[in-house]
Residue, then its C-alpha position, 0 to 999 in steps of 0.5 A: m541838237t547833237e550834244e558837243k563832244l571832243p575826242n578822249w584828250l589823253k588817247n588822242r594826244a597819244h595819237l597825235s604825238p605819241d613820242r613827245p614827253a608828257i610827264e617827267f617825275e623823280g627823273s623819269t620821263y614818260t611820253f604820251l603814248e607811255l602815259h596812255r598805255l599805262t592809263e589803259k592798264m590802270a583802266g583795266k584794274l579799275a573796271a575789274s574792281g567794280i568802277k562804272a561810268g557815270e558813278p562817283c568815285a572818290v580819290l585821295l592821292r598825292n603828287h605822284i605819276d601813279s596818281v596822274v594815271m589813276i586820274h586819266a583812268l578814270f576819265y576813260l571809264g567815264a567815272k566822276i572823280v571826287v578829288l579829296n584834299n589829302k591834308l584834311t582830317v579823317r572827319e573832313l574827308s568823310w564828310q565829303i565822301k558822304d556828301s558826294e555819295s561815293m561808294r568807292l575811295i581809291s587811294e594808296e598805303g601812305f594814307i592807311e591811318k586815315l583810310s582806317g578812320i574813314q572806313s570806321l565812320l563810313p563802313d559801306v564805302e569800299v576803300l581800294l588800295k592802288e597797291e591791291l588792284p586786280a593785276q589786269g582787266t578789260a575796260d570799255i574805254r570812252d572814245d569821246f568826253y561830252l562837254e557837259d558831262t561832269a569830269t570832277i568834283m571839288y569841295t570848297s568850304g563856303t562862308t557857312g563853313h559847310p564845304k560845297g562840291v563844286i561840279q566841274s564839266f569836260g567843258n569847263h576844263w577845255w575852256s579853261a585851258v583854251g583861255s590860258v593858252l590864247n592868253l600865255g601862248l604855247r611853244e614847242e619847248d614849254s615845260w610846265y613845273c607842277a608843285v602845287p597839289i593835283f587834288h587843287i584846281s591849280g595843279l589839275s589844270i596843268l594836267m588838263k593842259s598837258v594833254i590838250y596842249g601836248m606839253k610836257v609837265v615836271l611833276v614833284e610831290k612837294f614844293d622845294e624852292h631849290e629844286a624849283n630854281r634848279a629846274i628853271l635854271n638848268n632843266g628847261v623849265t619854261m613856266i610855273s604855278v606858284v602861290t605867294a609863299m612859294l614865289n617868296r622862298m624861290l626869290h630868297d633862294l635865287g639871291a644875285a642869280r637870274y633866270p634864263e631868257t627861256f623862262r617865260c611865266a611864273l603864274l601866281g594864284g592864291g590871293p593878291a601878293p605884296v606889291h614889294m615882291l612883285e617889284a623885286c621880281r620886276e627888277k630881276g626880270i622875272p615875268v610873274y603873271q598874277t591870276y584871279g580865279m577859283t575852283e568854280t572857274a576851273s582855275q584862273i579866269v582873269t590873268l595879266a597878259p605877258e606884255n603887261a607883266m612889268t608895267k601892271v604890277g599889283s593887277a590880276g589882268k583882264a578876263l581870259f578870251p572865252s570869259q567876262l568880267r564885271i564889278e557890281k555893287d548894290g545891283k548896279i555895274c561899278g565904274p573905273g576905280v569903284p570897288g564892289e563884288i567881282v562877278v564873272s561869266g564863261p564856259n569854264v565857270t561851273k554849272g553849280y554845286l553838287n546837291r545844293l540847289d539853294a548854294t547854286e541860285q545864290a551864287i549864279s545868276g543869268g549865267w554870271l557867278y557872283t564871287g563875294d570876292l572884292g575888287y575894282l577895274d582901273e581905267e583900262g579894265f585891268l582887274y585889282v583884287l581887294d580881298r579874297r572874300s571878306d572873311l577868307i583867310i589865305s595861309g601858304g595858298e590855302n583857302v581857310y574859312p573862319a566860320e569852318i573854325e568857328n564851328v569847331l570850336s563851337t562843339h566844345p562844351a565850354v565854348f559859347e560863341a567863337g569868332v575867326t579872323g586873319i593875321d598876317h604871318e611872315t612865312w604863310g601870309q596869313v594864319p587864322l587867329a581865334f577869339v572865344v566867349r566861354h560859358k558862364g562858369m566854365e573854364v577851358s584853356e587855350a592848349e585845350l582848345l587848340a587840341h579840340c581843333r586838331e581833332g577836326l581841322a587840317a593843320y593849316k587850319i589851326p588857329r595860331n592862338v586863342l584869345f578870351l573875350e567876354e563878348l564878341p564885337r557885333n553890329g546892330a544886326s547882330k553880325l560879327l565884326r571880323r575887322e574889329l577882332k583884328k583890332r583887339w589882336g593889336d590891342q593885345k600884342 
């Protein structure tokens, strides 16, 4: 049986619709043909720098037209792209580069301090700055993408605190795009506003949709609610991907104004949204489609359909057409209204974690991915997500795992043990809160521990406060009771 393949997405799109707008960035618009030519040239530069097909190559980039070109150029060469989160610390980035076995890191001068730190920790890794690449070169451009081949690797933190590299194939990205378009449809005038980071699956998936659909993307480096609203009101944007904090800021900035009828989708991810905010959107006629997805599903796998946007407020919808969904508890499928673990299946679901057979076998069984997230289905089969994993904190759309913070806190010599939970925050949705038990006879202040965290954690993972306890609340099996930590916080406020 011949392995399934598709024509090189961008190259084929440039052939089919060369003059269509592909990317708008900082006032300049690039057609698909122009994007292809820039990508071809970049592929030559990278090939001259030693990038080879089949090798993992890490990238540390920002939302920029050059980053879009870089990603497509690596696809052209057949490299496996290890997509790094530019908010992470030097230690976190170095761990992921080493774990992925990447021997080259492509970045830019804007990250020079982090790059210097990475080079000191990983002297054998070659750092290639986009500003210092060869002026030109020749490359063997791939004409086809094999759907089983690894396209990208993105790291997601697990409940153990150790990041896991999620393998995303070309097939995963393809079926994610197909599932989305079968739900939302596609119009000739569609323009997708991308203010979410392209190092996240939410942002990267928009770039994949662009070349597969032949759709324009308006890319911005940083989210600004006024600029996002202006793009919708005055610049023809018809769709936008947001998390709760972004949508909330857009609502406040919009005031009494209303979006034009041409705007047809605010795709809301990053965890369950407050119902009162969704109802405010309904009153203003803003079509918000809640979604449920993760790095392991190459973006959304459950999304509310357009016709249900105003009648199923609070639901994430039903599984996209190529995918399946069920709720399980204690090995049995749950009936309507009964909460349990969300279990999903489909061609957009990862085949596993890089070099982590144990984690793969634990999460995937019989083709079904056990997400660890809780939810229930109503009588009509609509999913309602109760929690993004029992211990997961979602801060400004970023996933924060308590165990990762606990691991860093526990490396301080004065800390006996640490527990972390999430507390509500008006701006960010949630923020981490840490509880620490000190070693007997040792002293350490909150300020010292926060400074210690800053050395090993990204800014959004730093606890808002550190509180000291004599002991952490645990159950009979010595498992930490995070819900009890929240109660302790309530007692001390």
